[in-house]
PDB file of N, CA, C and O in Angstrom:
ATOM      1  N   MET A   1     275.570  52.452 207.226  1.00  0.00           N
ATOM      2  CA  MET A   1     274.978  51.497 206.136  1.00  0.00           C
ATOM      3  C   MET A   1     275.968  50.344 205.808  1.00  0.00           C
ATOM      4  O   MET A   1     275.607  49.168 205.769  1.00  0.00           O
ATOM      5  N   TYR A   2     277.300  50.778 205.564  1.00  0.00           N
ATOM      6  CA  TYR A   2     278.250  49.794 205.345  1.00  0.00           C
ATOM      7  C   TYR A   2     278.395  48.852 206.446  1.00  0.00           C
ATOM      8  O   TYR A   2     278.520  47.639 206.281  1.00  0.00           O
ATOM      9  N   LYS A   3     278.373  49.501 207.687  1.00  0.00           N
ATOM     10  CA  LYS A   3     278.468  48.640 208.978  1.00  0.00           C
ATOM     11  C   LYS A   3     277.395  47.459 209.008  1.00  0.00           C
ATOM     12  O   LYS A   3     277.620  46.301 209.361  1.00  0.00           O
ATOM     13  N   ARG A   4     276.283  47.943 208.603  1.00  0.00           N
ATOM     14  CA  ARG A   4     275.014  46.988 208.679  1.00  0.00           C
ATOM     15  C   ARG A   4     275.380  45.834 207.778  1.00  0.00           C
ATOM     16  O   ARG A   4     275.183  44.691 208.190  1.00  0.00           O
ATOM     17  N   VAL A   5     275.915  46.047 206.543  1.00  0.00           N
ATOM     18  CA  VAL A   5     276.251  45.089 205.669  1.00  0.00           C
ATOM     19  C   VAL A   5     277.325  44.108 206.183  1.00  0.00           C
ATOM     20  O   VAL A   5     277.203  42.886 206.096  1.00  0.00           O
ATOM     21  N   GLU A   6     278.306  44.692 206.686  1.00  0.00           N
ATOM     22  CA  GLU A   6     279.394  43.948 207.399  1.00  0.00           C
ATOM     23  C   GLU A   6     278.857  43.138 208.504  1.00  0.00           C
ATOM     24  O   GLU A   6     279.285  41.984 208.551  1.00  0.00           O
ATOM     25  N   ASP A   7     277.970  43.515 209.447  1.00  0.00           N
ATOM     26  CA  ASP A   7     277.391  42.760 210.311  1.00  0.00           C
ATOM     27  C   ASP A   7     276.663  41.544 209.809  1.00  0.00           C
ATOM     28  O   ASP A   7     276.811  40.448 210.351  1.00  0.00           O
ATOM     29  N   SER A   8     275.867  41.739 208.761  1.00  0.00           N
ATOM     30  CA  SER A   8     275.179  40.607 208.193  1.00  0.00           C
ATOM     31  C   SER A   8     275.988  39.575 207.664  1.00  0.00           C
ATOM     32  O   SER A   8     275.784  38.370 207.814  1.00  0.00           O
ATOM     33  N   THR A   9     277.005  40.150 206.978  1.00  0.00           N
ATOM     34  CA  THR A   9     278.119  39.202 206.452  1.00  0.00           C
ATOM     35  C   THR A   9     278.691  38.299 207.516  1.00  0.00           C
ATOM     36  O   THR A   9     278.844  37.091 207.331  1.00  0.00           O
ATOM     37  N   VAL A  10     278.997  38.912 208.620  1.00  0.00           N
ATOM     38  CA  VAL A  10     279.682  38.183 209.752  1.00  0.00           C
ATOM     39  C   VAL A  10     278.719  37.228 210.258  1.00  0.00           C
ATOM     40  O   VAL A  10     279.058  36.073 210.515  1.00  0.00           O
ATOM     41  N   GLU A  11     277.487  37.667 210.422  1.00  0.00           N
ATOM     42  CA  GLU A  11     276.370  36.718 210.881  1.00  0.00           C
ATOM     43  C   GLU A  11     276.217  35.536 210.003  1.00  0.00           C
ATOM     44  O   GLU A  11     276.229  34.392 210.457  1.00  0.00           O
ATOM     45  N   SER A  12     276.065  35.825 208.680  1.00  0.00           N
ATOM     46  CA  SER A  12     276.018  34.564 207.736  1.00  0.00           C
ATOM     47  C   SER A  12     277.233  33.750 207.864  1.00  0.00           C
ATOM     48  O   SER A  12     277.147  32.528 207.742  1.00  0.00           O
ATOM     49  N   THR A  13     278.333  34.310 208.095  1.00  0.00           N
ATOM     50  CA  THR A  13     279.643  33.505 208.059  1.00  0.00           C
ATOM     51  C   THR A  13     279.466  32.577 209.305  1.00  0.00           C
ATOM     52  O   THR A  13     279.637  31.363 209.185  1.00  0.00           O
ATOM     53  N   GLN A  14     279.131  33.133 210.475  1.00  0.00           N
ATOM     54  CA  GLN A  14     278.938  32.463 211.751  1.00  0.00           C
ATOM     55  C   GLN A  14     277.935  31.401 211.457  1.00  0.00           C
ATOM     56  O   GLN A  14     278.194  30.281 211.897  1.00  0.00           O
ATOM     57  N   PHE A  15     276.934  31.554 210.847  1.00  0.00           N
ATOM     58  CA  PHE A  15     275.770  30.689 210.562  1.00  0.00           C
ATOM     59  C   PHE A  15     276.337  29.547 209.734  1.00  0.00           C
ATOM     60  O   PHE A  15     276.068  28.391 210.061  1.00  0.00           O
ATOM     61  N   ILE A  16     277.043  29.782 208.767  1.00  0.00           N
ATOM     62  CA  ILE A  16     277.556  28.750 207.844  1.00  0.00           C
ATOM     63  C   ILE A  16     278.507  27.866 208.455  1.00  0.00           C
ATOM     64  O   ILE A  16     278.576  26.669 208.174  1.00  0.00           O
ATOM     65  N   SER A  17     279.357  28.541 209.421  1.00  0.00           N
ATOM     66  CA  SER A  17     280.330  27.651 210.279  1.00  0.00           C
ATOM     67  C   SER A  17     279.678  26.716 211.264  1.00  0.00           C
ATOM     68  O   SER A  17     280.122  25.605 211.555  1.00  0.00           O
ATOM     69  N   ARG A  18     278.579  27.268 211.754  1.00  0.00           N
ATOM     70  CA  ARG A  18     277.514  26.426 212.719  1.00  0.00           C
ATOM     71  C   ARG A  18     277.104  25.299 211.878  1.00  0.00           C
ATOM     72  O   ARG A  18     277.293  24.133 212.225  1.00  0.00           O
ATOM     73  N   VAL A  19     276.523  25.648 210.730  1.00  0.00           N
ATOM     74  CA  VAL A  19     275.874  24.456 209.947  1.00  0.00           C
ATOM     75  C   VAL A  19     277.003  23.395 209.515  1.00  0.00           C
ATOM     76  O   VAL A  19     276.798  22.182 209.474  1.00  0.00           O
ATOM     77  N   ASN A  20     278.187  24.000 209.208  1.00  0.00           N
ATOM     78  CA  ASN A  20     279.217  23.005 208.900  1.00  0.00           C
ATOM     79  C   ASN A  20     279.613  22.049 209.960  1.00  0.00           C
ATOM     80  O   ASN A  20     279.884  20.858 209.812  1.00  0.00           O
ATOM     81  N   SER A  21     279.607  22.913 211.313  1.00  0.00           N
ATOM     82  CA  SER A  21     279.950  21.995 212.430  1.00  0.00           C
ATOM     83  C   SER A  21     278.911  21.026 212.744  1.00  0.00           C
ATOM     84  O   SER A  21     279.197  19.965 213.298  1.00  0.00           O
ATOM     85  N   LEU A  22     277.745  21.327 212.428  1.00  0.00           N
ATOM     86  CA  LEU A  22     276.547  20.420 212.767  1.00  0.00           C
ATOM     87  C   LEU A  22     276.332  19.318 211.672  1.00  0.00           C
ATOM     88  O   LEU A  22     275.647  18.333 211.951  1.00  0.00           O
ATOM     89  N   LEU A  23     276.879  19.455 210.480  1.00  0.00           N
ATOM     90  CA  LEU A  23     276.550  18.541 209.344  1.00  0.00           C
ATOM     91  C   LEU A  23     277.174  17.100 209.620  1.00  0.00           C
ATOM     92  O   LEU A  23     276.526  16.091 209.342  1.00  0.00           O
ATOM     93  N   PRO A  24     278.385  17.036 210.146  1.00  0.00           N
ATOM     94  CA  PRO A  24     278.882  15.499 210.443  1.00  0.00           C
ATOM     95  C   PRO A  24     278.023  14.918 211.431  1.00  0.00           C
ATOM     96  O   PRO A  24     277.774  13.714 211.373  1.00  0.00           O
ATOM     97  N   ARG A  25     277.487  15.726 212.438  1.00  0.00           N
ATOM     98  CA  ARG A  25     276.759  14.982 213.472  1.00  0.00           C
ATOM     99  C   ARG A  25     275.385  14.572 212.696  1.00  0.00           C
ATOM    100  O   ARG A  25     274.902  13.463 212.924  1.00  0.00           O
ATOM    101  N   LEU A  26     274.829  15.360 211.885  1.00  0.00           N
ATOM    102  CA  LEU A  26     273.611  15.060 211.267  1.00  0.00           C
ATOM    103  C   LEU A  26     273.706  13.787 210.437  1.00  0.00           C
ATOM    104  O   LEU A  26     272.866  12.889 210.494  1.00  0.00           O
ATOM    105  N   GLU A  27     274.939  13.770 209.555  1.00  0.00           N
ATOM    106  CA  GLU A  27     275.032  12.657 208.693  1.00  0.00           C
ATOM    107  C   GLU A  27     275.338  11.361 209.580  1.00  0.00           C
ATOM    108  O   GLU A  27     274.911  10.263 209.220  1.00  0.00           O
ATOM    109  N   GLY A  28     276.041  11.507 210.672  1.00  0.00           N
ATOM    110  CA  GLY A  28     276.076  10.363 211.597  1.00  0.00           C
ATOM    111  C   GLY A  28     274.746   9.660 211.956  1.00  0.00           C
ATOM    112  O   GLY A  28     274.527   8.452 211.852  1.00  0.00           O
ATOM    113  N   LEU A  29     273.840  10.670 212.422  1.00  0.00           N
ATOM    114  CA  LEU A  29     272.487  10.289 212.807  1.00  0.00           C
ATOM    115  C   LEU A  29     271.657   9.758 211.743  1.00  0.00           C
ATOM    116  O   LEU A  29     270.864   8.845 211.973  1.00  0.00           O
ATOM    117  N   ILE A  30     271.812  10.357 210.407  1.00  0.00           N
ATOM    118  CA  ILE A  30     271.064   9.773 209.440  1.00  0.00           C
ATOM    119  C   ILE A  30     271.668   8.338 209.038  1.00  0.00           C
ATOM    120  O   ILE A  30     270.902   7.433 208.707  1.00  0.00           O
ATOM    121  N   LEU A  31     272.956   8.165 209.073  1.00  0.00           N
ATOM    122  CA  LEU A  31     273.511   6.771 208.767  1.00  0.00           C
ATOM    123  C   LEU A  31     273.121   5.863 209.915  1.00  0.00           C
ATOM    124  O   LEU A  31     272.908   4.691 209.603  1.00  0.00           O
ATOM    125  N   ILE A  32     272.995   6.189 211.153  1.00  0.00           N
ATOM    126  CA  ILE A  32     272.609   5.248 212.192  1.00  0.00           C
ATOM    127  C   ILE A  32     271.144   4.964 211.997  1.00  0.00           C
ATOM    128  O   ILE A  32     270.770   3.798 212.117  1.00  0.00           O
ATOM    129  N   GLY A  33     270.207   5.987 211.685  1.00  0.00           N
ATOM    130  CA  GLY A  33     268.882   5.720 211.419  1.00  0.00           C
ATOM    131  C   GLY A  33     268.775   4.789 210.385  1.00  0.00           C
ATOM    132  O   GLY A  33     267.983   3.863 210.557  1.00  0.00           O
ATOM    133  N   VAL A  34     269.483   4.851 209.228  1.00  0.00           N
ATOM    134  CA  VAL A  34     269.283   4.041 207.950  1.00  0.00           C
ATOM    135  C   VAL A  34     269.722   2.647 208.326  1.00  0.00           C
ATOM    136  O   VAL A  34     269.124   1.663 207.892  1.00  0.00           O
ATOM    137  N   GLY A  35     270.763   2.557 209.129  1.00  0.00           N
ATOM    138  CA  GLY A  35     271.221   1.177 209.469  1.00  0.00           C
ATOM    139  C   GLY A  35     270.273   0.505 210.421  1.00  0.00           C
ATOM    140  O   GLY A  35     270.043  -0.699 210.310  1.00  0.00           O
ATOM    141  N   LEU A  36     269.709   1.251 211.365  1.00  0.00           N
ATOM    142  CA  LEU A  36     268.655   0.630 212.134  1.00  0.00           C
ATOM    143  C   LEU A  36     267.555   0.251 211.458  1.00  0.00           C
ATOM    144  O   LEU A  36     267.055  -0.841 211.728  1.00  0.00           O
ATOM    145  N   TYR A  37     267.006   1.050 210.502  1.00  0.00           N
ATOM    146  CA  TYR A  37     265.897   0.749 209.634  1.00  0.00           C
ATOM    147  C   TYR A  37     266.172  -0.410 208.808  1.00  0.00           C
ATOM    148  O   TYR A  37     265.250  -1.213 208.663  1.00  0.00           O
ATOM    149  N   VAL A  38     267.261  -0.631 208.252  1.00  0.00           N
ATOM    150  CA  VAL A  38     267.670  -1.795 207.451  1.00  0.00           C
ATOM    151  C   VAL A  38     267.610  -3.130 208.407  1.00  0.00           C
ATOM    152  O   VAL A  38     267.081  -4.201 208.112  1.00  0.00           O
ATOM    153  N   LEU A  39     268.207  -2.831 209.484  1.00  0.00           N
ATOM    154  CA  LEU A  39     268.383  -3.965 210.559  1.00  0.00           C
ATOM    155  C   LEU A  39     266.947  -4.424 210.959  1.00  0.00           C
ATOM    156  O   LEU A  39     266.680  -5.624 211.016  1.00  0.00           O
ATOM    157  N   LEU A  40     266.110  -3.550 211.209  1.00  0.00           N
ATOM    158  CA  LEU A  40     264.695  -3.796 211.695  1.00  0.00           C
ATOM    159  C   LEU A  40     263.879  -4.322 210.586  1.00  0.00           C
ATOM    160  O   LEU A  40     262.957  -5.087 210.866  1.00  0.00           O
ATOM    161  N   LYS A  41     264.117  -3.994 209.327  1.00  0.00           N
ATOM    162  CA  LYS A  41     263.186  -4.402 208.286  1.00  0.00           C
ATOM    163  C   LYS A  41     263.501  -5.887 207.931  1.00  0.00           C
ATOM    164  O   LYS A  41     262.592  -6.634 207.567  1.00  0.00           O
ATOM    165  N   HIS A  42     264.784  -6.313 208.039  1.00  0.00           N
ATOM    166  CA  HIS A  42     265.114  -7.543 207.677  1.00  0.00           C
ATOM    167  C   HIS A  42     264.577  -8.785 208.844  1.00  0.00           C
ATOM    168  O   HIS A  42     264.816  -9.974 208.633  1.00  0.00           O
TER     169      HIS A  42
END
């Protein structure tokens, strides 16, 4: 039982670190998208 809880904790930690490593890329894409949208709108 305890091992299962530990496994899920490790999994969620890995998931969080994966999300954190993806966030900067996502922010860059959003900024690029907004920039293109503004450029095309004018």
